N, C-alpha and C positions, 0 to 999 in steps of 0.2 A: 571136586566137580569142576569141569572145565567152564570157562567163562562163556556166557551166552552172547556176548557182544564182541565183535571184532572191530578194532579201530581201523578207520580209513587211512589209506596212504595219502601222502600229499597230492599225488596225481588224481586220486578219486575225489578228494576235496575240491580241487580245481574244476573237475568236470561237473560236479554237483552245483557249484556256484554258477557256471556257465549255463546249465539247464534252467536254474532259477531265473536268471536274467532273461533267457529266451522266452520262457513260458509264463513269466510273472504277470504280464499284462493280460494274457489269455485267462489265467486263473482268476484274475480279479474281476472279469466280466462274465455275466451269465452266458452259458453256452447257447441258449436259445435266442439271444438278441439278434445276431446276424440273420438267422432264419426268419425272425419276426419282421425285420426290416424289409425282407424280400417278399414275404407272403402277404403282409398287410396291404401294400399297394395293389398286388394282384387281386386280392379279395375285394378291395374297394372298386377296382375297375370291372371285375366280373359282376358285382352287384349292380353297378351302373349300366352295364350292357344288358343284363337281365331285365332291369327296370325299363330301359329304352325299348327293348323288344316287346315287353308286355304292353307298353303304352301304344306302340304302333299297332299291335294286334287288336287292342281294345278300340283304337280309333277306326281300324278297318271294319270291325264289327258294327260300330256305331254308324259309320257311313252306309254300310250295306243295309242296316235296319232302316235308316232314314230313306234310302231309295225305295225299299220295298213298301214303306208306309205312305208313299206319295199318293195324292189323289189323282186318278187317271180318268181321262175323258176321251171318247171316241171321236174320230174325224167324220165330218158330214152330219153332225147332230147338234141340236139345241138341247143342252143337258142342264137340268137344275143343279145348282151348285150351292151347297149349304156351308156357309162360313160361320163357325161358332167362335173362333178366336181371331179377331182382326189383326192385321199386321202386314208385313211385306212378304210377298210370295214370288218365287222364281219359277218361270215357265220353261219347260223342256219339251222338245220334240223327240219322241222315242220311235225308233225304227225296229227295236226289239223290245217286246213288252208282253204283258198279260193283262187283259181287260176283264173286269167282272161282268156279270150279266146286268143288262139295263132293261128297264121297263118303260112303258109309255110310248110316245110317238117315235122314239128311237130305240125300239126294243131290239136287243141283240143278246145272244147267248154268250156265256163266258168263252173267251178264245185267247190264243197266244199266236204271235207271229214273229218272224225274224226277216226283215226286209232289207237286204243289202243291194238290191238291183235298182231301186228307184230313189232318186233324190227328192225327198218330200218338200213340197212348197205349202206350208201351213200358215193360215191366218186365224187369229183368235180375237174374240171380243167378249168382254164380260159386261152384261147389262144389269144395272140395278133395277129394283122393283119400280122405280120412278121412270125408267126408260133411259136414264143417263148411263154413260159408260166411263169408268175410270181409265185414265190413259195407261197404255202398256209401253214401257220404255225398252228399247232394244238394248241388249246386253251381250257382251262377249265374256265367256268364262270357261271354266273347266267342264269338259264333257265327261261322261262316264260310260263304262262298258263292264258291268259287274253285277253280281247278285241276280243274274237272269234278265238284266235290262241294259239297253244302250240308248243314251239320250244326249242331245246337244242343246245348250242353253239358247233360248229364243229371246227372253226378255224378263222384265219384272213388273209387278203391279202392286200397288198398295191399296188395301181395302180397310177402311176406317171403322166400319160398323158391322156387327154380326147380323146376318140376314140371309135370305135365300135369293140367290142370283141366278141368272141364266148365262151359261157359257156357250157361245156360238163358235163352233170350230169348223173351218172349211179347209179343203186341201185337194191335191191332185191324186191322192191315194187313200184308201181306207186301211191299208196296212201300215198305219202309223197311229200314234196316240199323243195326247197332251198330258204332261205330268206336272203337277203343282206341288212345290215343297220348298225346303230351305236351299240355300246356295251350297252346293256340294264342295266347292273349293274351300269355303270357310271351314267346314267340318274337317276335311282332310288335312289342310295346312295347319290348323290348330294342334292336332295330335302329333303331326310330324315335328312341329316346332318344339313342343313339350318333350318329345323323345330325344331330340337333338340336344336340348338344354340339359336334360338329365345325364346324357352320356358325356357331354363336355364337362359338366360339374364333377362327375365321378372321376374322370381322367385328371382334372386339376387336383382333386383331393388325393388321388393316388401319387401324383408327382410330389405334392407337399409331404405326404407320409414317407416317401422314399428319400427326399432330399434333407429334410430337417434333422433326422437322427444322424445323418452323415456329417452335417455341419457341426453338430454338437460333439461328435467324436473327434473331428479335426481340431476343434477349439481346445 
Protein backbone atom coordinates (compact mmCIF):
# COMPACT_ATOMS: atom_id res chain seq x y z
CA UNK A 1 0.00 0.00 0.00
CA UNK A 2 1.56 3.28 -1.02
CA UNK A 3 2.31 5.87 1.64
CA UNK A 4 -0.43 8.42 2.21
CA UNK A 5 2.05 11.17 3.11
CA UNK A 6 4.54 12.74 0.76
CA UNK A 7 7.54 14.40 2.41
CA UNK A 8 8.08 18.06 1.56
CA UNK A 9 11.12 19.12 -0.31
CA UNK A 10 13.48 21.69 1.27
CA UNK A 11 12.03 24.33 -1.05
CA UNK A 12 8.46 23.57 0.09
CA UNK A 13 9.55 23.75 3.74
CA UNK A 14 11.07 27.21 3.24
CA UNK A 15 7.95 28.51 1.50
CA UNK A 16 5.74 27.19 4.32
CA UNK A 17 7.91 28.92 6.93
CA UNK A 18 7.70 32.21 5.04
CA UNK A 19 3.90 31.93 4.86
CA UNK A 20 3.74 31.30 8.60
CA UNK A 21 5.79 34.40 9.32
CA UNK A 22 3.69 36.50 6.94
CA UNK A 23 0.26 35.48 8.25
CA UNK A 24 1.10 34.60 11.83
CA UNK A 25 0.00 37.95 13.26
CA UNK A 26 -3.20 37.84 11.23
CA UNK A 27 -4.08 34.38 12.42
CA UNK A 28 -3.48 35.39 16.03
CA UNK A 29 -6.06 38.25 15.83
CA UNK A 30 -9.82 37.73 15.37
CA UNK A 31 -10.83 38.44 11.81
CA UNK A 32 -13.69 40.76 12.85
CA UNK A 33 -11.56 43.13 14.98
CA UNK A 34 -10.61 45.57 12.19
CA UNK A 35 -14.22 45.66 11.05
CA UNK A 36 -15.35 46.32 14.59
CA UNK A 37 -12.89 49.21 14.96
CA UNK A 38 -14.39 50.84 11.87
CA UNK A 39 -18.08 50.10 12.40
CA UNK A 40 -18.28 50.98 16.10
CA UNK A 41 -17.35 54.68 15.65
CA UNK A 42 -19.70 54.94 12.67
CA UNK A 43 -22.50 53.41 14.74
CA UNK A 44 -21.87 55.80 17.65
CA UNK A 45 -21.82 58.83 15.33
CA UNK A 46 -25.02 57.66 13.62
CA UNK A 47 -26.79 57.23 16.98
CA UNK A 48 -25.68 60.73 18.00
CA UNK A 49 -26.95 62.19 14.74
CA UNK A 50 -30.31 60.42 15.08
CA UNK A 51 -30.60 61.63 18.68
CA UNK A 52 -29.76 65.22 17.70
CA UNK A 53 -32.29 65.22 14.86
CA UNK A 54 -34.90 63.76 17.18
CA UNK A 55 -34.26 66.46 19.78
CA UNK A 56 -34.50 69.20 17.15
CA UNK A 57 -37.81 67.84 15.89
CA UNK A 58 -39.15 67.46 19.42
CA UNK A 59 -38.09 71.03 20.16
CA UNK A 60 -39.76 72.31 17.01
CA UNK A 61 -42.97 70.54 18.00
CA UNK A 62 -42.84 72.00 21.51
CA UNK A 63 -42.29 75.52 20.16
CA UNK A 64 -45.18 75.15 17.70
CA UNK A 65 -47.47 73.88 20.46
CA UNK A 66 -46.45 76.78 22.73
CA UNK A 67 -47.24 79.31 20.00
CA UNK A 68 -50.61 77.75 19.25
CA UNK A 69 -51.50 77.70 22.97
CA UNK A 70 -50.81 81.41 23.55
CA UNK A 71 -53.58 83.61 24.91
CA UNK A 72 -54.68 85.99 22.13
CA UNK A 73 -56.45 89.35 22.44
CA UNK A 74 -57.99 91.53 19.73
CA UNK A 75 -56.90 95.10 19.00
CA UNK A 76 -59.35 97.89 19.88
CA UNK A 77 -60.95 96.06 22.78
CA UNK A 78 -60.97 95.92 26.56
CA UNK A 79 -60.86 92.18 27.17
CA UNK A 80 -61.15 90.35 30.47
CA UNK A 81 -57.97 88.43 31.07
CA UNK A 82 -58.04 85.53 33.51
CA UNK A 83 -54.61 84.65 34.94
CA UNK A 84 -54.71 81.39 36.88
CA UNK A 85 -50.95 80.86 37.17
CA UNK A 86 -48.96 84.01 38.03
CA UNK A 87 -45.57 84.55 36.51
CA UNK A 88 -43.72 86.37 33.73
CA UNK A 89 -45.51 86.73 30.41
CA UNK A 90 -44.07 87.81 27.10
CA UNK A 91 -46.20 89.95 24.83
CA UNK A 92 -46.11 89.55 21.05
CA UNK A 93 -47.78 91.57 18.31
CA UNK A 94 -49.11 89.18 15.70
CA UNK A 95 -49.79 90.20 12.11
CA UNK A 96 -50.73 86.66 11.13
CA UNK A 97 -53.03 85.01 13.61
CA UNK A 98 -56.33 83.29 14.40
CA UNK A 99 -58.57 84.86 17.02
CA UNK A 100 -61.33 82.98 18.85
CA UNK A 101 -64.83 84.35 19.18
CA UNK A 102 -65.31 87.03 21.84
CA UNK A 103 -68.47 88.01 23.68
CA UNK A 104 -69.50 91.08 25.63
CA UNK A 105 -68.67 94.69 24.74
CA UNK A 106 -66.07 93.56 22.22
CA UNK A 107 -68.08 90.83 20.54
CA UNK A 108 -66.41 89.36 17.48
CA UNK A 109 -66.72 86.11 15.59
CA UNK A 110 -63.70 83.86 15.25
CA UNK A 111 -61.49 85.05 12.41
CA UNK A 112 -58.05 84.72 10.86
CA UNK A 113 -55.89 87.28 9.08
CA UNK A 114 -52.49 87.68 7.43
CA UNK A 115 -51.52 91.34 7.41
CA UNK A 116 -48.24 92.07 5.61
CA UNK A 117 -49.09 95.52 4.27
CA UNK A 118 -49.51 97.52 7.50
CA UNK A 119 -46.88 98.08 10.16
CA UNK A 120 -48.93 97.77 13.34
CA UNK A 121 -48.49 100.31 16.10
CA UNK A 122 -49.95 98.56 19.13
CA UNK A 123 -50.20 99.75 22.73
CA UNK A 124 -51.28 97.54 25.59
CA UNK A 125 -52.12 98.00 29.24
CA UNK A 126 -53.13 95.41 31.84
CA UNK A 127 -55.33 96.81 34.57
CA UNK A 128 -55.67 95.09 37.91
CA UNK A 129 -59.05 94.87 39.67
CA UNK A 130 -57.86 97.72 41.91
CA UNK A 131 -57.24 99.93 38.87
CA UNK A 132 -53.46 99.70 39.07
CA UNK A 133 -51.43 98.57 36.04
CA UNK A 134 -48.29 96.40 36.25
CA UNK A 135 -45.46 97.87 34.17
CA UNK A 136 -44.79 96.41 30.74
CA UNK A 137 -41.09 96.40 29.94
CA UNK A 138 -40.00 96.71 26.33
CA UNK A 139 -38.08 93.67 25.09
CA UNK A 140 -36.20 92.68 21.96
CA UNK A 141 -36.09 89.01 21.16
CA UNK A 142 -36.81 86.29 18.66
CA UNK A 143 -39.80 86.71 16.41
CA UNK A 144 -41.66 83.74 14.94
CA UNK A 145 -43.39 82.85 11.72
CA UNK A 146 -44.59 79.29 12.13
CA UNK A 147 -47.54 77.09 13.04
CA UNK A 148 -49.88 79.52 11.27
CA UNK A 149 -48.80 82.58 13.30
CA UNK A 150 -46.36 85.45 12.83
CA UNK A 151 -45.39 87.57 15.83
CA UNK A 152 -42.85 90.11 17.04
CA UNK A 153 -41.85 90.51 20.68
CA UNK A 154 -43.25 93.70 22.19
CA UNK A 155 -42.40 93.39 25.87
CA UNK A 156 -42.84 91.45 29.09
CA UNK A 157 -44.98 91.80 32.17
CA UNK A 158 -44.92 90.09 35.53
CA UNK A 159 -48.22 89.28 37.23
CA UNK A 160 -47.88 88.18 40.83
CA UNK A 161 -51.44 87.18 41.72
CA UNK A 162 -54.05 84.97 40.11
CA UNK A 163 -57.07 87.09 39.29
CA UNK A 164 -59.22 88.53 36.51
CA UNK A 165 -57.63 91.51 34.79
CA UNK A 166 -58.61 93.83 31.97
CA UNK A 167 -56.36 93.95 28.92
CA UNK A 168 -56.65 97.26 27.08
CA UNK A 169 -55.27 96.97 23.54
CA UNK A 170 -55.20 99.87 21.11
CA UNK A 171 -53.63 100.18 17.68
CA UNK A 172 -53.77 101.51 14.14
CA UNK A 173 -55.26 98.31 12.67
CA UNK A 174 -57.64 95.61 13.75
CA UNK A 175 -55.83 93.08 11.55
CA UNK A 176 -53.43 92.40 14.37
CA UNK A 177 -53.54 90.66 17.72
CA UNK A 178 -51.74 90.50 21.04
CA UNK A 179 -50.42 87.10 22.12
CA UNK A 180 -49.27 86.31 25.67
CA UNK A 181 -47.04 83.34 26.38
CA UNK A 182 -43.50 82.15 27.08
CA UNK A 183 -40.36 83.55 25.48
CA UNK A 184 -40.00 81.65 22.22
CA UNK A 185 -36.24 82.17 22.01
CA UNK A 186 -35.74 80.33 25.33
CA UNK A 187 -37.72 77.33 24.08
CA UNK A 188 -35.98 77.05 20.71
CA UNK A 189 -32.45 77.75 21.96
CA UNK A 190 -32.73 75.17 24.73
CA UNK A 191 -33.56 72.34 22.33
CA UNK A 192 -30.93 73.44 19.80
CA UNK A 193 -28.27 73.52 22.53
CA UNK A 194 -29.25 70.04 23.70
CA UNK A 195 -29.13 68.66 20.15
CA UNK A 196 -25.70 70.22 19.55
CA UNK A 197 -24.38 68.78 22.81
CA UNK A 198 -25.67 65.30 21.94
CA UNK A 199 -24.05 65.42 18.49
CA UNK A 200 -20.70 66.69 19.77
CA UNK A 201 -20.65 64.09 22.55
CA UNK A 202 -21.36 61.30 20.05
CA UNK A 203 -18.58 62.49 17.73
CA UNK A 204 -16.10 62.60 20.61
CA UNK A 205 -17.08 59.08 21.67
CA UNK A 206 -16.70 57.91 18.08
CA UNK A 207 -13.20 59.39 17.90
CA UNK A 208 -12.22 57.71 21.17
CA UNK A 209 -13.63 54.37 19.98
CA UNK A 210 -11.58 54.67 16.79
CA UNK A 211 -8.29 55.86 18.28
CA UNK A 212 -7.94 53.83 21.49
CA UNK A 213 -7.88 50.34 19.84
CA UNK A 214 -5.31 51.60 17.33
CA UNK A 215 -3.08 52.85 20.13
CA UNK A 216 -3.27 49.44 21.80
CA UNK A 217 -2.31 47.68 18.60
CA UNK A 218 0.64 50.05 18.10
CA UNK A 219 1.83 49.38 21.65
